C-alpha positions as CSV (number, residue, x, y, z in Angstrom):
1,M,80.2,86.1,76.6
2,P,82.7,84.0,78.5
3,E,82.9,84.5,82.3
4,S,86.6,85.4,82.1
5,L,87.2,88.0,79.4
6,V,90.3,89.6,78.0
7,V,89.8,92.0,75.0
8,V,93.1,93.6,73.5
9,I,93.2,96.4,71.1
10,D,96.7,96.9,69.5
11,G,97.6,99.6,67.1
12,P,99.7,102.7,66.3
13,A,99.7,105.9,68.2
14,G,96.6,108.4,67.4
15,A,94.5,105.3,66.0
16,G,92.0,105.9,69.0
17,K,92.9,102.7,70.9
18,S,92.6,104.3,74.4
19,T,89.2,106.0,73.8
20,I,87.8,103.0,72.0
21,A,89.0,100.5,74.8
22,K,87.6,102.7,77.6
23,L,84.2,103.0,76.0
24,L,84.3,99.2,74.9
25,A,85.0,98.3,78.3
26,R,82.3,100.5,79.8
27,K,79.7,99.1,77.3
28,L,81.0,95.4,78.3
29,G,81.1,96.2,81.9
30,V,84.6,95.1,82.6
31,A,87.7,96.9,83.8
32,F,89.8,99.2,81.2
33,M,93.7,98.5,81.2
34,D,95.7,101.2,79.7
35,T,99.1,99.7,79.2
36,G,100.2,102.9,77.4
37,A,99.6,104.9,80.8
38,M,101.6,102.6,82.6
39,Y,104.7,103.2,80.7
40,R,104.0,106.9,80.8
41,A,103.6,106.9,84.6
42,L,107.2,105.2,84.9
43,T,108.4,108.0,82.3
44,V,107.1,110.6,84.8
45,K,109.0,108.9,87.6
46,A,112.4,108.7,85.3
47,L,112.1,112.3,84.3
48,R,111.5,113.3,88.0
49,E,114.4,111.4,89.2
50,K,116.7,112.3,86.3
51,V,117.4,109.0,85.6
52,D,119.4,108.4,82.6
53,L,117.1,107.2,80.1
54,E,119.9,105.3,78.2
55,D,120.7,103.2,81.4
56,E,118.7,99.9,81.2
57,A,120.1,98.8,84.5
58,A,119.1,102.1,86.0
59,L,115.5,102.0,84.4
60,V,115.0,98.4,85.4
61,A,115.8,99.1,89.1
62,L,113.4,101.9,88.9
63,A,110.6,99.9,87.5
64,Q,111.3,97.2,90.4
65,R,110.9,99.9,93.1
66,T,107.8,101.4,91.6
67,H,103.9,100.6,92.1
68,I,101.8,101.6,89.4
69,D,97.9,101.0,89.7
70,L,94.9,101.8,87.5
71,V,91.7,102.7,89.4
72,N,88.5,102.0,87.3
73,E,85.4,103.4,89.3
74,P,81.9,103.6,87.6
75,G,81.2,107.1,86.1
76,K,84.8,108.2,86.6
77,A,87.9,108.5,84.3
78,L,90.3,106.3,84.6
79,Q,92.9,107.0,87.4
80,V,96.8,106.3,87.2
81,L,98.4,106.0,90.5
82,L,102.3,106.3,90.5
83,D,103.4,105.2,94.0
84,G,100.0,106.0,95.7
85,A,100.0,109.4,93.7
86,D,97.7,110.7,91.1
87,V,99.5,111.3,87.7
88,S,96.6,110.9,85.4
89,E,97.1,114.3,83.9
90,A,101.0,114.4,84.3
91,I,101.5,111.4,81.9
92,R,100.1,113.2,78.9
93,S,102.6,116.1,78.8
94,I,104.5,116.7,75.6
95,E,107.8,115.7,77.6
96,V,106.6,112.6,78.8
97,T,105.2,111.7,75.3
98,N,108.4,112.3,73.8
99,N,110.4,110.2,76.1
100,T,108.2,107.1,76.7
101,F,109.8,105.4,74.0
102,Y,112.9,104.9,75.9
103,I,111.2,103.1,78.7
104,A,109.0,100.9,76.0
105,R,112.3,99.9,74.2
106,T,114.2,98.4,77.4
107,P,113.7,94.6,77.7
108,G,113.9,94.6,81.4
109,V,111.6,97.3,81.9
110,R,108.8,95.6,79.6
111,H,109.7,92.3,81.4
112,V,108.4,94.0,84.8
113,M,105.6,95.5,82.9
114,V,104.3,92.4,81.2
115,E,104.4,90.6,84.8
116,W,102.2,93.3,86.3
117,Q,99.8,93.5,83.1
118,R,99.3,89.7,83.2
119,T,98.5,89.8,86.8
120,M,95.8,92.3,86.3
121,G,94.4,90.4,83.2
122,A,94.3,87.3,85.6
123,R,92.3,88.8,88.2
124,R,89.1,90.4,86.5
125,S,87.6,90.5,82.9
126,M,89.2,93.4,81.0
127,V,89.7,95.5,77.8
128,G,93.2,96.6,77.3
129,D,95.0,98.6,74.5
130,G,98.6,99.0,73.7
131,R,101.3,97.9,71.2
132,D,102.2,94.3,71.9
133,L,99.3,92.9,73.8
134,G,97.8,90.5,71.3
135,T,101.4,89.2,70.4
136,V,103.5,89.3,73.6
137,V,101.2,90.1,76.7
138,F,98.2,88.3,76.2
139,P,98.9,85.8,73.1
140,N,95.7,83.7,74.4
141,A,93.5,86.8,74.7
142,T,89.6,86.1,74.2
143,Y,89.5,88.6,71.4
144,K,92.2,90.5,69.5
145,F,91.7,93.7,67.6
146,Y,94.2,95.6,65.6
147,L,93.0,99.4,65.3
148,D,94.7,101.4,62.5
149,A,93.7,104.7,60.5
150,D,95.6,106.6,57.7
151,F,98.5,108.7,59.1
152,N,97.1,112.1,58.4
153,V,93.7,111.2,60.1
154,R,95.7,109.9,63.3
155,C,97.5,113.1,63.1
156,Q,94.5,115.3,63.0
157,R,92.8,113.3,65.9
158,R,95.9,114.1,68.2
159,I,95.9,117.7,67.2
160,D,92.1,117.8,67.8
161,E,92.8,116.2,71.4
162,L,95.3,118.7,72.4
163,K,93.4,121.7,71.2
164,A,90.2,120.2,73.1
165,K,92.3,120.6,76.2
166,G,93.3,124.2,75.5
167,Q,96.9,123.4,74.4
168,Q,98.7,125.0,71.9
169,V,99.7,122.9,69.0
170,D,102.5,123.0,66.4
171,E,100.8,120.9,63.8
172,E,104.3,120.4,61.6
173,A,106.0,119.3,64.9
174,L,103.3,116.9,65.9
175,K,103.2,115.1,62.4
176,K,107.0,114.8,62.7
177,D,106.7,113.3,66.5
178,L,104.1,111.0,65.4
179,A,106.0,109.8,62.5
180,E,109.1,109.3,64.6
181,R,106.8,107.4,67.2
182,D,105.7,105.1,64.4
183,E,109.3,104.2,63.4
184,H,110.4,103.5,67.0
185,D,107.1,101.4,67.5
186,F,107.4,99.3,64.4
187,T,111.4,98.9,64.6
188,R,112.0,98.4,68.1
189,K,113.9,95.1,69.0
190,V,111.7,94.3,71.9
191,G,107.7,93.9,71.7
192,P,107.5,95.7,68.2
193,L,104.2,97.0,67.0
194,K,102.6,94.4,64.7
195,K,99.3,92.9,64.2
196,A,98.7,89.4,65.7
197,D,98.2,86.7,63.1
198,D,94.7,86.0,64.8
199,A,93.7,89.6,65.3
200,I,90.8,91.4,63.6
201,L,91.9,94.3,61.5
202,V,89.8,97.4,62.0
203,D,90.5,100.5,59.9
204,S,88.7,103.4,61.7
205,T,89.7,106.1,59.2
206,G,86.4,106.7,57.9
207,M,84.4,105.5,61.3
208,T,83.2,107.6,64.2
209,V,84.2,106.5,67.5
210,A,80.9,105.1,68.3
211,Q,80.7,103.1,64.9
212,V,84.0,101.5,66.2
213,V,82.8,100.6,69.4
214,E,79.7,99.2,68.2
215,F,81.7,97.0,65.6
216,L,83.7,95.6,68.3
217,A,81.1,95.0,70.6
218,G,79.2,93.3,67.9
219,R,82.0,90.9,67.0
220,I,82.5,90.0,70.6
221,R,78.7,89.2,71.0
222,N,78.1,87.3,67.8
223,T,81.3,85.1,68.0
């Protein structure tokens, strides 16, 4: 593998990007960058400060006075720090999930985020997951993957994930929310979700997490 390694995994919600990226980073011995967690962290702050999510100027100003960091420690889950405070659990709430698209679609905010992400990628080898890493943030990434899965499979994965955490799940509402997120991701004007021309498409519908990780690691090692 090259000395400086940037691996990006893009794809829709529920495809398993974060889980796969975490495990792949661990397998390769590099850092993990959860870009979705960064947008979620800023959403947490916007909700707490009651910022108008339709006000682009206010959101950009919020981003510019915010510090978000991702802490990778061996043997520990990724820590998401918002202005020094751990918000790793707070970012996974339903309220945050349903409002993050306001942050993600705002051009000025995305500009700030992209600069943060590129700075992280320049400092160390890493595996990152997101929606536009291969097309916008790291167009020259060492390896690019686009992870997808059948819509119903993605829904069931999200349902199982929430139930495993002891949360009550309205399955029909979750499916509706996921369909709306897909619509937002694919059609937004800034950084829409799409496969980079040089990305490797991986359909994980019939694959286990371990199989996907092994497939990606194998492509990296054998390239």
